[in-house]
MARLOKOL-684735 format. One record per atom (N, C-alpha, C): x, y, z; residue in one letter; residue number from 1. Coordinates in steps of 0.1 Angstrom, whole numbers, plus 2048, in hexadecimal, padded with zeros to 3 digits. Layout:
NODE / X / Y / Z / A / NUM $
...
! end
This chain:
NODE / FBB / 79C / 8DC / M / 1 $
NODE / FB9 / 795 / 8E9 / M / 1 $
NODE / FAC / 79A / 8F0 / M / 1 $
NODE / FA4 / 791 / 8F5 / I / 2 $
NODE / F98 / 795 / 8FC / I / 2 $
NODE / F9B / 797 / 90B / I / 2 $
NODE / F97 / 7A3 / 910 / T / 3 $
NODE / F99 / 7A5 / 91E / T / 3 $
NODE / F8C / 7A8 / 924 / T / 3 $
NODE / F8C / 7A7 / 932 / L / 4 $
NODE / F80 / 7A9 / 939 / L / 4 $
NODE / F7A / 7B7 / 937 / L / 4 $
NODE / F83 / 7C1 / 937 / S / 5 $
NODE / F7F / 7CF / 935 / S / 5 $
NODE / F79 / 7D1 / 927 / S / 5 $
NODE / F7E / 7CA / 91D / K / 6 $
NODE / F79 / 7CB / 90F / K / 6 $
NODE / F6B / 7C4 / 90F / K / 6 $
NODE / F69 / 7B9 / 915 / L / 7 $
NODE / F5C / 7B2 / 916 / L / 7 $
NODE / F51 / 7BB / 91D / L / 7 $
NODE / F56 / 7C2 / 928 / K / 8 $
NODE / F4D / 7CB / 92F / K / 8 $
NODE / F48 / 7D6 / 926 / K / 8 $
NODE / F52 / 7DC / 91F / K / 9 $
NODE / F4F / 7E7 / 917 / K / 9 $
NODE / F45 / 7E3 / 90C / K / 9 $
NODE / F47 / 7D8 / 906 / E / 10 $
NODE / F3E / 7D3 / 8FB / E / 10 $
NODE / F30 / 7D1 / 901 / E / 10 $
NODE / F30 / 7CB / 90D / A / 11 $
NODE / F23 / 7C9 / 913 / A / 11 $
NODE / F1B / 7D6 / 916 / A / 11 $
NODE / F23 / 7E0 / 91A / E / 12 $
NODE / F1D / 7ED / 91D / E / 12 $
NODE / F18 / 7F3 / 910 / E / 12 $
NODE / F1F / 7F2 / 905 / E / 13 $
NODE / F1B / 7F7 / 8F8 / E / 13 $
NODE / F0E / 7F1 / 8F4 / E / 13 $
NODE / F0E / 7E3 / 8F5 / R / 14 $
NODE / F02 / 7DC / 8F1 / R / 14 $
NODE / EF6 / 7E1 / 8F9 / R / 14 $
NODE / EF8 / 7E2 / 906 / K / 15 $
NODE / EEE / 7E6 / 90F / K / 15 $
NODE / EE9 / 7F4 / 90B / K / 15 $
NODE / EF2 / 7FD / 908 / G / 16 $
NODE / EEE / 80B / 904 / G / 16 $
NODE / EE6 / 80A / 8F7 / G / 16 $
NODE / EE9 / 802 / 8EE / R / 17 $
NODE / EE2 / 801 / 8E1 / R / 17 $
NODE / ED4 / 7FB / 8E4 / R / 17 $
NODE / ED3 / 7F1 / 8ED / N / 18 $
NODE / EC6 / 7EB / 8F0 / N / 18 $
NODE / EBD / 7F5 / 8F7 / N / 18 $
NODE / EC3 / 7FE / 900 / S / 19 $
NODE / EBA / 808 / 907 / S / 19 $
NODE / EB5 / 812 / 8FC / S / 19 $
NODE / EBD / 815 / 8F3 / H / 20 $
NODE / EB9 / 81E / 8E8 / H / 20 $
NODE / EAE / 817 / 8E0 / H / 20 $
NODE / EAF / 80A / 8DD / N / 21 $
NODE / EA5 / 803 / 8D6 / N / 21 $
NODE / E98 / 802 / 8DF / N / 21 $
NODE / E99 / 800 / 8EC / D / 22 $
NODE / E8E / 7FF / 8F4 / D / 22 $
NODE / E86 / 80C / 8F4 / D / 22 $
NODE / E8E / 817 / 8F4 / S / 23 $
NODE / E88 / 824 / 8F4 / S / 23 $
NODE / E80 / 826 / 8E7 / S / 23 $
NODE / E86 / 822 / 8DC / L / 24 $
NODE / E7F / 823 / 8CF / L / 24 $
NODE / E72 / 81B / 8CF / L / 24 $
NODE / E73 / 80F / 8D4 / V / 25 $
NODE / E67 / 806 / 8D5 / V / 25 $
NODE / E5C / 80D / 8DE / V / 25 $
NODE / E60 / 812 / 8E9 / S / 26 $
NODE / E57 / 819 / 8F2 / S / 26 $
NODE / E50 / 825 / 8EB / S / 26 $
NODE / E58 / 82C / 8E3 / R / 27 $
NODE / E52 / 838 / 8DC / R / 27 $
NODE / E48 / 832 / 8D1 / R / 27 $
NODE / E4C / 827 / 8CB / R / 28 $
NODE / E43 / 822 / 8C0 / R / 28 $
NODE / E36 / 81D / 8C7 / R / 28 $
NODE / E37 / 817 / 8D2 / R / 29 $
NODE / E2A / 813 / 8D9 / R / 29 $
NODE / E21 / 81F / 8DC / R / 29 $
NODE / E27 / 829 / 8E1 / A / 30 $
NODE / E1F / 835 / 8E4 / A / 30 $
NODE / E19 / 83B / 8D7 / A / 30 $
NODE / E20 / 83B / 8CC / S / 31 $
NODE / E1B / 840 / 8C0 / S / 31 $
NODE / E10 / 837 / 8BA / S / 31 $
NODE / E11 / 82A / 8BD / V / 32 $
NODE / E06 / 821 / 8B9 / V / 32 $
NODE / DF9 / 824 / 8C1 / V / 32 $
NODE / DFB / 826 / 8CE / R / 33 $
NODE / DF0 / 82A / 8D6 / R / 33 $
NODE / DEA / 837 / 8D1 / R / 33 $
NODE / DF2 / 841 / 8CE / D / 34 $
NODE / DEE / 84E / 8CA / D / 34 $
NODE / DE6 / 84D / 8BC / D / 34 $
NODE / DEB / 845 / 8B3 / K / 35 $
NODE / DE5 / 843 / 8A7 / K / 35 $
NODE / DD7 / 83D / 8A9 / K / 35 $
NODE / DD6 / 833 / 8B2 / L / 36 $
NODE / DC9 / 82D / 8B5 / L / 36 $
NODE / DC0 / 838 / 8BB / L / 36 $
NODE / DC5 / 840 / 8C3 / L / 37 $
NODE / DBD / 84A / 8CA / L / 37 $
NODE / DB7 / 854 / 8C1 / L / 37 $
NODE / DBF / 858 / 8B7 / V / 38 $
NODE / DB9 / 862 / 8AD / V / 38 $
NODE / DAD / 85C / 8A7 / V / 38 $
NODE / DAD / 850 / 8A2 / K / 39 $
NODE / DA2 / 84A / 89C / K / 39 $
NODE / D96 / 848 / 8A6 / K / 39 $
NODE / D9A / 842 / 8B2 / E / 40 $
NODE / D8F / 83F / 8BB / E / 40 $
NODE / D88 / 84C / 8C1 / E / 40 $
NODE / D90 / 856 / 8C3 / I / 41 $
NODE / D8A / 863 / 8C8 / I / 41 $
NODE / D81 / 869 / 8BE / I / 41 $
NODE / D84 / 868 / 8B1 / Q / 42 $
NODE / D7B / 86D / 8A7 / Q / 42 $
NODE / D6E / 865 / 8A7 / Q / 42 $
NODE / D6F / 858 / 8A8 / E / 43 $
NODE / D63 / 84F / 8A9 / E / 43 $
NODE / D5B / 852 / 8B6 / E / 43 $
NODE / D62 / 854 / 8C1 / M / 44 $
NODE / D5C / 856 / 8CE / M / 44 $
NODE / D54 / 863 / 8CD / M / 44 $
NODE / D5A / 86E / 8C8 / E / 45 $
NODE / D53 / 87B / 8C7 / E / 45 $
NODE / D47 / 87B / 8BE / E / 45 $
NODE / D47 / 872 / 8B4 / L / 46 $
NODE / D3C / 871 / 8AA / L / 46 $
NODE / D30 / 86A / 8B1 / L / 46 $
NODE / D33 / 861 / 8BA / T / 47 $
NODE / D28 / 859 / 8C0 / T / 47 $
NODE / D26 / 85C / 8CF / T / 47 $
NODE / D2B / 867 / 8D4 / L / 48 $
NODE / D2A / 86A / 8E2 / L / 48 $
NODE / D1B / 86C / 8E6 / L / 48 $
NODE / D17 / 865 / 8F1 / P / 49 $
NODE / D0A / 867 / 8F6 / P / 49 $
NODE / D07 / 876 / 8F9 / P / 49 $
NODE / CFA / 87A / 8F7 / A / 50 $
NODE / CF7 / 888 / 8FA / A / 50 $
NODE / CF9 / 88C / 908 / A / 50 $
NODE / CFA / 883 / 911 / T / 51 $
NODE / CFC / 886 / 920 / T / 51 $
NODE / D0B / 886 / 923 / T / 51 $
NODE / D14 / 885 / 919 / C / 52 $
NODE / D23 / 885 / 91C / C / 52 $
NODE / D2A / 890 / 914 / C / 52 $
NODE / D34 / 896 / 91B / K / 53 $
NODE / D3D / 8A0 / 915 / K / 53 $
NODE / D4B / 89C / 918 / K / 53 $
NODE / D54 / 89D / 90E / V / 54 $
NODE / D62 / 899 / 90F / V / 54 $
NODE / D6A / 8A6 / 90E / V / 54 $
NODE / D74 / 8A7 / 917 / N / 55 $
NODE / D7D / 8B3 / 917 / N / 55 $
NODE / D8C / 8AE / 917 / N / 55 $
NODE / D93 / 8B3 / 90D / F / 56 $
NODE / DA2 / 8B1 / 90D / F / 56 $
NODE / DA9 / 8BE / 912 / F / 56 $
NODE / DAE / 8BD / 91E / E / 57 $
NODE / DB5 / 8C8 / 924 / E / 57 $
NODE / DC1 / 8CD / 91B / E / 57 $
NODE / DC8 / 8C3 / 916 / N / 58 $
NODE / DD3 / 8C5 / 90D / N / 58 $
NODE / DD0 / 8BD / 900 / N / 58 $
NODE / DCC / 8C4 / 8F5 / P / 59 $
NODE / DC9 / 8BD / 8E9 / P / 59 $
NODE / DD4 / 8B5 / 8E3 / P / 59 $
NODE / DE1 / 8B7 / 8E7 / N / 60 $
NODE / DEC / 8AF / 8E3 / N / 60 $
NODE / DEE / 8A2 / 8EB / N / 60 $
NODE / DE6 / 8A1 / 8F5 / E / 61 $
NODE / DE6 / 895 / 8FD / E / 61 $
NODE / DD9 / 88D / 8FD / E / 61 $
NODE / DD7 / 886 / 8F2 / L / 62 $
NODE / DCB / 87F / 8F0 / L / 62 $
NODE / DC9 / 873 / 8FA / L / 62 $
NODE / DD3 / 86F / 901 / H / 63 $
NODE / DD3 / 864 / 90A / H / 63 $
NODE / DCD / 869 / 918 / H / 63 $
NODE / DCA / 876 / 91A / K / 64 $
NODE / DC5 / 87A / 926 / K / 64 $
NODE / DB9 / 884 / 923 / K / 64 $
NODE / DAD / 880 / 928 / F / 65 $
NODE / DA2 / 889 / 926 / F / 65 $
NODE / D98 / 887 / 931 / F / 65 $
NODE / D8F / 890 / 932 / D / 66 $
NODE / D84 / 890 / 93C / D / 66 $
NODE / D77 / 88D / 935 / D / 66 $
NODE / D6E / 887 / 93D / L / 67 $
NODE / D61 / 884 / 938 / L / 67 $
NODE / D57 / 889 / 942 / L / 67 $
NODE / D4D / 890 / 93E / N / 68 $
NODE / D42 / 894 / 947 / N / 68 $
NODE / D35 / 88D / 943 / N / 68 $
NODE / D2F / 887 / 94C / V / 69 $
NODE / D22 / 880 / 94A / V / 69 $
NODE / D18 / 887 / 951 / V / 69 $
NODE / D0D / 88B / 94A / S / 70 $
NODE / D02 / 892 / 951 / S / 70 $
NODE / CF5 / 88A / 94D / S / 70 $
NODE / CF2 / 880 / 956 / P / 71 $
NODE / CE6 / 878 / 953 / P / 71 $
NODE / CD9 / 880 / 951 / P / 71 $
NODE / CD1 / 87C / 947 / D / 72 $
NODE / CC4 / 883 / 946 / D / 72 $
NODE / CB8 / 87B / 94A / D / 72 $
NODE / CBC / 870 / 951 / E / 73 $
NODE / CB1 / 867 / 957 / E / 73 $
NODE / CB7 / 85F / 962 / E / 73 $
NODE / CAF / 859 / 96A / G / 74 $
NODE / CB3 / 850 / 975 / G / 74 $
NODE / CB7 / 858 / 982 / G / 74 $
NODE / CBC / 850 / 98B / Y / 75 $
NODE / CBF / 856 / 999 / Y / 75 $
NODE / CC9 / 862 / 998 / Y / 75 $
NODE / CD2 / 862 / 98F / W / 76 $
NODE / CDD / 86C / 98F / W / 76 $
NODE / CD9 / 878 / 985 / W / 76 $
NODE / CCD / 878 / 981 / Q / 77 $
NODE / CC9 / 883 / 978 / Q / 77 $
NODE / CCB / 891 / 97F / Q / 77 $
NODE / CD0 / 89A / 978 / G / 78 $
NODE / CD3 / 8A7 / 97E / G / 78 $
NODE / CE1 / 8A9 / 983 / G / 78 $
NODE / CE9 / 89E / 983 / G / 79 $
NODE / CF7 / 89F / 987 / G / 79 $
NODE / D00 / 89F / 97B / G / 79 $
NODE / D0C / 8A4 / 97E / K / 80 $
NODE / D17 / 8A4 / 974 / K / 80 $
NODE / D23 / 89D / 97A / K / 80 $
NODE / D27 / 892 / 974 / F / 81 $
NODE / D31 / 889 / 97A / F / 81 $
NODE / D3E / 88A / 971 / F / 81 $
NODE / D49 / 88D / 977 / H / 82 $
NODE / D56 / 88F / 971 / H / 82 $
NODE / D5F / 883 / 972 / H / 82 $
NODE / D63 / 87E / 966 / F / 83 $
NODE / D6C / 872 / 966 / F / 83 $
NODE / D79 / 877 / 95F / F / 83 $
NODE / D85 / 871 / 963 / T / 84 $
NODE / D91 / 872 / 95C / T / 84 $
NODE / D94 / 865 / 955 / T / 84 $
NODE / D99 / 866 / 949 / I / 85 $
NODE / D9D / 85A / 941 / I / 85 $
NODE / DAB / 85C / 93D / I / 85 $
NODE / DB3 / 852 / 941 / D / 86 $
NODE / DC1 / 852 / 93D / D / 86 $
NODE / DC4 / 845 / 936 / D / 86 $
NODE / DC9 / 846 / 92A / I / 87 $
NODE / DCC / 83A / 922 / I / 87 $
NODE / DDB / 837 / 922 / I / 87 $
NODE / DDE / 82B / 928 / P / 88 $
NODE / DEC / 827 / 929 / P / 88 $
NODE / DF3 / 824 / 91C / P / 88 $
NODE / E00 / 824 / 91C / E / 89 $
NODE / E07 / 821 / 90F / E / 89 $
NODE / E04 / 814 / 909 / E / 89 $
NODE / E00 / 80A / 912 / D / 90 $
NODE / DFD / 7FD / 90D / D / 90 $
NODE / DEF / 7FB / 907 / D / 90 $
NODE / DE8 / 806 / 906 / Y / 91 $
NODE / DDB / 806 / 900 / Y / 91 $
NODE / DDC / 801 / 8F2 / Y / 91 $
NODE / DD4 / 7FA / 8ED / N / 92 $
NODE / DC8 / 7F4 / 8F0 / N / 92 $
NODE / DC8 / 7E6 / 8F6 / N / 92 $
NODE / DD4 / 7E2 / 8FA / M / 93 $
NODE / DD6 / 7D5 / 901 / M / 93 $
NODE / DD1 / 7D6 / 90F / M / 93 $
NODE / DD1 / 7E1 / 915 / V / 94 $
NODE / DCC / 7E4 / 923 / V / 94 $
NODE / DC1 / 7EF / 922 / V / 94 $
NODE / DB8 / 7EE / 92C / P / 95 $
NODE / DAD / 7F8 / 92C / P / 95 $
NODE / DB2 / 806 / 930 / P / 95 $
NODE / DAA / 810 / 92D / P / 96 $
NODE / DAD / 81D / 932 / P / 96 $
NODE / DAC / 81D / 942 / P / 96 $
NODE / DB2 / 827 / 948 / I / 97 $
NODE / DB1 / 829 / 956 / I / 97 $
NODE / DA7 / 834 / 959 / I / 97 $
NODE / D9C / 831 / 95F / V / 98 $
NODE / D91 / 83A / 961 / V / 98 $
NODE / D8E / 83C / 970 / V / 98 $
NODE / D8C / 849 / 973 / K / 99 $
NODE / D89 / 84C / 981 / K / 99 $
NODE / D7D / 857 / 981 / K / 99 $
NODE / D74 / 855 / 98B / C / 100 $
NODE / D6A / 85F / 98C / C / 100 $
NODE / D6E / 869 / 997 / C / 100 $
NODE / D6F / 876 / 993 / L / 101 $
NODE / D73 / 880 / 99C / L / 101 $
NODE / D68 / 887 / 9A4 / L / 101 $
NODE / D5C / 884 / 9A0 / T / 102 $
NODE / D50 / 889 / 9A7 / T / 102 $
NODE / D4B / 87F / 9B2 / T / 102 $
NODE / D4A / 884 / 9BE / R / 103 $
NODE / D45 / 87B / 9C8 / R / 103 $
NODE / D36 / 878 / 9C6 / R / 103 $
NODE / D32 / 86C / 9C6 / L / 104 $
NODE / D24 / 868 / 9C4 / L / 104 $
NODE / D21 / 85B / 9CC / L / 104 $
NODE / D14 / 859 / 9CE / W / 105 $
NODE / D0F / 84D / 9D5 / W / 105 $
NODE / D0A / 844 / 9CA / W / 105 $
NODE / D12 / 839 / 9C7 / H / 106 $
NODE / D0F / 831 / 9BC / H / 106 $
NODE / D14 / 823 / 9BF / H / 106 $
NODE / D0D / 818 / 9BC / P / 107 $
NODE / D12 / 80B / 9BF / P / 107 $
NODE / D1E / 806 / 9B7 / P / 107 $
NODE / D20 / 80C / 9AC / N / 108 $
NODE / D2B / 807 / 9A3 / N / 108 $
NODE / D37 / 811 / 9A2 / N / 108 $
NODE / D36 / 81C / 9AA / I / 109 $
NODE / D41 / 826 / 9AB / I / 109 $
NODE / D42 / 829 / 9B9 / I / 109 $
NODE / D4E / 827 / 9BF / N / 110 $
NODE / D50 / 82A / 9CD / N / 110 $
NODE / D53 / 839 / 9CF / N / 110 $
NODE / D53 / 83D / 9DC / E / 111 $
NODE / D55 / 84B / 9DF / E / 111 $
NODE / D63 / 850 / 9DC / E / 111 $
NODE / D6C / 846 / 9DA / G / 112 $
NODE / D7A / 849 / 9D6 / G / 112 $
NODE / D7C / 84B / 9C7 / G / 112 $
NODE / D71 / 848 / 9BF / G / 113 $
NODE / D72 / 84A / 9B1 / G / 113 $
NODE / D75 / 83E / 9A9 / G / 113 $
NODE / D77 / 832 / 9B0 / E / 114 $
NODE / D79 / 826 / 9A9 / E / 114 $
NODE / D6C / 821 / 9A2 / E / 114 $
NODE / D6E / 81A / 997 / I / 115 $
NODE / D62 / 817 / 98F / I / 115 $
NODE / D61 / 808 / 98C / I / 115 $
NODE / D56 / 802 / 98E / C / 116 $
NODE / D54 / 7F4 / 98C / C / 116 $
NODE / D4C / 7F3 / 97E / C / 116 $
NODE / D54 / 7F0 / 974 / L / 117 $
NODE / D4E / 7EF / 966 / L / 117 $
NODE / D57 / 7E4 / 95F / L / 117 $
NODE / D50 / 7D9 / 95C / S / 118 $
NODE / D58 / 7CE / 956 / S / 118 $
NODE / D62 / 7D2 / 94B / S / 118 $
NODE / D5E / 7DA / 942 / L / 119 $
NODE / D67 / 7DD / 937 / L / 119 $
NODE / D73 / 7E5 / 93B / L / 119 $
NODE / D74 / 7EA / 947 / L / 120 $
NODE / D80 / 7F1 / 94C / L / 120 $
NODE / D89 / 7E8 / 953 / L / 120 $
NODE / D86 / 7DB / 954 / R / 121 $
NODE / D8E / 7D1 / 95A / R / 121 $
NODE / D96 / 7C9 / 950 / R / 121 $
NODE / DA3 / 7C7 / 952 / Q / 122 $
NODE / DAB / 7BF / 949 / Q / 122 $
NODE / DA5 / 7B1 / 949 / Q / 122 $
NODE / DA2 / 7AB / 954 / N / 123 $
NODE / D9D / 79E / 955 / N / 123 $
NODE / D90 / 79F / 95D / N / 123 $
NODE / D85 / 79A / 957 / S / 124 $
NODE / D78 / 79B / 95D / S / 124 $
NODE / D72 / 78D / 95E / S / 124 $
NODE / D6C / 78A / 969 / I / 125 $
NODE / D65 / 77E / 96C / I / 125 $
NODE / D5A / 77B / 962 / I / 125 $
NODE / D53 / 785 / 95E / D / 126 $
NODE / D47 / 783 / 955 / D / 126 $
NODE / D4B / 783 / 947 / D / 126 $
NODE / D58 / 783 / 943 / G / 127 $
NODE / D5C / 782 / 936 / G / 127 $
NODE / D59 / 78F / 92E / G / 127 $
NODE / D55 / 79A / 934 / M / 128 $
NODE / D52 / 7A6 / 92D / M / 128 $
NODE / D5C / 7B1 / 92F / M / 128 $
NODE / D68 / 7AC / 934 / G / 129 $
NODE / D73 / 7B6 / 937 / G / 129 $
NODE / D79 / 7BC / 92A / G / 129 $
NODE / D84 / 7C2 / 92D / W / 130 $
NODE / D8B / 7C9 / 922 / W / 130 $
NODE / D90 / 7BF / 917 / W / 130 $
NODE / D8F / 7C3 / 90B / A / 131 $
NODE / D95 / 7BC / 900 / A / 131 $
NODE / D9A / 7C6 / 8F6 / A / 131 $
NODE / DA4 / 7C3 / 8EE / P / 132 $
NODE / DAA / 7CC / 8E4 / P / 132 $
NODE / DA0 / 7D1 / 8DA / P / 132 $
NODE / D95 / 7CA / 8D9 / T / 133 $
NODE / D8A / 7CE / 8CF / T / 133 $
NODE / D81 / 7DA / 8D5 / T / 133 $
NODE / D83 / 7DC / 8E2 / R / 134 $
NODE / D7B / 7E7 / 8E8 / R / 134 $
NODE / D81 / 7F4 / 8E5 / R / 134 $
NODE / D79 / 7FF / 8E5 / T / 135 $
NODE / D7E / 80C / 8E2 / T / 135 $
NODE / D79 / 816 / 8EC / T / 135 $
NODE / D7E / 822 / 8EB / L / 136 $
NODE / D7A / 82D / 8F4 / L / 136 $
NODE / D6B / 830 / 8F4 / L / 136 $
NODE / D65 / 82E / 8E8 / K / 137 $
NODE / D57 / 830 / 8E7 / K / 137 $
NODE / D50 / 826 / 8F1 / K / 137 $
NODE / D55 / 81A / 8F2 / D / 138 $
NODE / D4F / 810 / 8FB / D / 138 $
NODE / D50 / 814 / 90A / D / 138 $
NODE / D5C / 81A / 90D / V / 139 $
NODE / D5E / 81F / 91A / V / 139 $
NODE / D54 / 82A / 91E / V / 139 $
NODE / D53 / 834 / 915 / V / 140 $
NODE / D4A / 83F / 917 / V / 140 $
NODE / D3C / 83B / 919 / V / 140 $
NODE / D37 / 832 / 910 / W / 141 $
NODE / D29 / 82D / 911 / W / 141 $
NODE / D27 / 825 / 91D / W / 141 $
NODE / D32 / 81D / 921 / G / 142 $
NODE / D31 / 815 / 92E / G / 142 $
NODE / D2F / 81E / 93A / G / 142 $
NODE / D38 / 829 / 93B / L / 143 $
NODE / D37 / 832 / 946 / L / 143 $
NODE / D29 / 839 / 946 / L / 143 $
NODE / D25 / 83D / 93B / N / 144 $
NODE / D17 / 843 / 93A / N / 144 $
NODE / D0C / 83A / 93F / N / 144 $
NODE / D0E / 82D / 93B / S / 145 $
NODE / D03 / 823 / 93E / S / 145 $
NODE / D03 / 820 / 94D / S / 145 $
NODE / D0E / 823 / 954 / L / 146 $
NODE / D0E / 820 / 963 / L / 146 $
NODE / D04 / 828 / 96A / L / 146 $
NODE / CFF / 833 / 964 / F / 147 $
NODE / CF4 / 83B / 96A / F / 147 $
NODE / CE6 / 837 / 965 / F / 147 $
NODE / CE5 / 82D / 95D / T / 148 $
NODE / CD8 / 828 / 958 / T / 148 $
NODE / CD8 / 819 / 958 / T / 148 $
NODE / CDA / 812 / 94C / D / 149 $
NODE / CD7 / 804 / 94B / D / 149 $
NODE / CE3 / 7FB / 94F / D / 149 $
NODE / CEF / 800 / 952 / L / 150 $
NODE / CF9 / 7F7 / 957 / L / 150 $
NODE / CFB / 7F8 / 966 / L / 150 $
NODE / CF2 / 7FF / 96C / L / 151 $
NODE / CF2 / 801 / 97B / L / 151 $
NODE / CF0 / 7F3 / 981 / L / 151 $
NODE / CF9 / 7EF / 98A / N / 152 $
NODE / CF9 / 7E1 / 98F / N / 152 $
NODE / CF9 / 7E1 / 99E / N / 152 $
NODE / CEE / 7DE / 9A4 / F / 153 $
NODE / CED / 7DD / 9B3 / F / 153 $
NODE / CF1 / 7CF / 9B8 / F / 153 $
NODE / CF2 / 7C5 / 9AF / D / 154 $
NODE / CF5 / 7B8 / 9B3 / D / 154 $
NODE / D04 / 7B5 / 9B4 / D / 154 $
NODE / D0C / 7BC / 9AD / D / 155 $
NODE / D1B / 7BB / 9AD / D / 155 $
NODE / D21 / 7C8 / 9AF / D / 155 $
NODE / D1F / 7CE / 9BB / P / 156 $
NODE / D24 / 7DC / 9BE / P / 156 $
NODE / D33 / 7DD / 9C1 / P / 156 $
NODE / D38 / 7E9 / 9BF / L / 157 $
NODE / D45 / 7ED / 9C4 / L / 157 $
NODE / D43 / 7F4 / 9D2 / L / 157 $
NODE / D38 / 7FC / 9D2 / N / 158 $
NODE / D34 / 803 / 9DE / N / 158 $
NODE / D29 / 7FB / 9E5 / N / 158 $
NODE / D2D / 7F2 / 9ED / N / 159 $
NODE / D23 / 7E9 / 9F4 / N / 159 $
NODE / D19 / 7F1 / 9FC / N / 159 $
NODE / D1E / 7FB / A03 / E / 160 $
NODE / D15 / 803 / A0B / E / 160 $
NODE / D09 / 809 / A03 / E / 160 $
NODE / D0D / 80F / 9F7 / A / 161 $
NODE / D02 / 815 / 9EF / A / 161 $
NODE / CF9 / 80A / 9EA / A / 161 $
NODE / CFE / 7FE / 9E6 / A / 162 $
NODE / CF5 / 7F4 / 9E1 / A / 162 $
NODE / CEC / 7EF / 9EC / A / 162 $
NODE / CF1 / 7ED / 9F8 / E / 163 $
NODE / CE9 / 7E9 / A04 / E / 163 $
NODE / CDE / 7F3 / A07 / E / 163 $
NODE / CE2 / 800 / A06 / H / 164 $
NODE / CD9 / 80B / A09 / H / 164 $
NODE / CCD / 80A / 9FF / H / 164 $
NODE / CD0 / 808 / 9F2 / Y / 165 $
NODE / CC6 / 806 / 9E9 / Y / 165 $
NODE / CBC / 7FB / 9EC / Y / 165 $
NODE / CC2 / 7EF / 9EF / Q / 166 $
NODE / CBB / 7E3 / 9F2 / Q / 166 $
NODE / CB1 / 7E5 / 9FE / Q / 166 $
NODE / CB6 / 7EC / A08 / T / 167 $
NODE / CAE / 7ED / A15 / T / 167 $
NODE / CA5 / 7FA / A15 / T / 167 $
NODE / CA9 / 804 / A0E / D / 168 $
NODE / CA1 / 811 / A0F / D / 168 $
NODE / CA3 / 819 / A02 / D / 168 $
NODE / C9B / 815 / 9F8 / K / 169 $
NODE / C9B / 81B / 9EB / K / 169 $
NODE / C99 / 82B / 9EC / K / 169 $
NODE / C90 / 82F / 9F4 / D / 170 $
NODE / C8D / 83D / 9F5 / D / 170 $
NODE / C99 / 844 / 9FB / D / 170 $
NODE / C9E / 83E / A06 / G / 171 $
NODE / CAA / 844 / A0C / G / 171 $
NODE / CB6 / 845 / A03 / G / 171 $
NODE / CB7 / 83A / 9FA / F / 172 $
NODE / CC2 / 83A / 9F0 / F / 172 $
NODE / CC0 / 846 / 9E7 / F / 172 $
NODE / CB4 / 848 / 9E1 / K / 173 $
NODE / CB2 / 853 / 9D8 / K / 173 $
NODE / CB5 / 860 / 9DE / K / 173 $
NODE / CB1 / 862 / 9EB / L / 174 $
NODE / CB4 / 86E / 9F2 / L / 174 $
NODE / CC3 / 871 / 9F3 / L / 174 $
NODE / CCA / 866 / 9F6 / K / 175 $
NODE / CD9 / 868 / 9F8 / K / 175 $
NODE / CDF / 86B / 9EB / K / 175 $
NODE / CDB / 865 / 9E0 / V / 176 $
NODE / CE0 / 868 / 9D3 / V / 176 $
NODE / CDE / 877 / 9CF / V / 176 $
NODE / CD1 / 87B / 9D2 / K / 177 $
NODE / CCE / 889 / 9CF / K / 177 $
NODE / CD6 / 893 / 9D8 / K / 177 $
NODE / CD8 / 88F / 9E4 / D / 178 $
NODE / CE1 / 897 / 9ED / D / 178 $
NODE / CEF / 898 / 9E8 / D / 178 $
NODE / CF5 / 88D / 9E4 / Y / 179 $
NODE / D02 / 88D / 9DE / Y / 179 $
NODE / D03 / 896 / 9D1 / Y / 179 $
NODE / CF8 / 895 / 9C9 / I / 180 $
NODE / CF8 / 89D / 9BD / I / 180 $
NODE / CF8 / 8AC / 9C1 / I / 180 $
NODE / CF0 / 8B0 / 9CB / Q / 181 $
NODE / CEF / 8BE / 9CF / Q / 181 $
NODE / CFD / 8C3 / 9D5 / Q / 181 $
NODE / D03 / 8BA / 9DC / R / 182 $
NODE / D10 / 8BE / 9E2 / R / 182 $
NODE / D1C / 8BE / 9D9 / R / 182 $
NODE / D1D / 8B3 / 9D0 / Y / 183 $
NODE / D29 / 8B1 / 9C9 / Y / 183 $
NODE / D28 / 8B1 / 9BA / Y / 183 $
NODE / D1B / 8B0 / 9B4 / A / 184 $
NODE / D1A / 8AD / 9A6 / A / 184 $
NODE / D10 / 8B7 / 99F / A / 184 $
NODE / D0D / 8C2 / 9A5 / K / 185 $
NODE / D03 / 8CA / 99F / K / 185 $
NODE / D08 / 8D0 / 992 / K / 185 $
NODE / CFF / 8D0 / 988 / R / 186 $
NODE / D03 / 8D6 / 97B / R / 186 $
NODE / D05 / 8E5 / 97B / R / 186 $
! end
């Protein structure tokens, strides 16, 4: 005979089995990410720009690392800029989470460390956003290029810095150098 308590008990058992299965799926997803990271990190380190250094605080956590960019040309030459890169479990379907920890005067990086770089966006208007075919190497080269050829004054995140450049290039350069001296000296 089927009773209400028997049905409840069976439902709870099914729910328990499903949570166990959900946990296994979650662990599998993480291991897929970690397998991808092993390969991508090797490739990234082989092709790292001379102006970049990567540091893994914990070598067992490949999904969290630091990147230092020390431009050898341009406005930010002489500075050392520190970024944190955190790769979510859904990687490579979603982009890494990147933050600049060094305060700087830049049109595409605001003073809070947020970064305007198309390939770091899940959906990008210009069609150059994140795609599963992108890799960590692309992220590192993109961040490095923000200090040279990807510098964009026409579509800024930090409007004040972009306007400063448009109205007073010399003043902009001086402010960049001042920020380097205060916050980013090598």
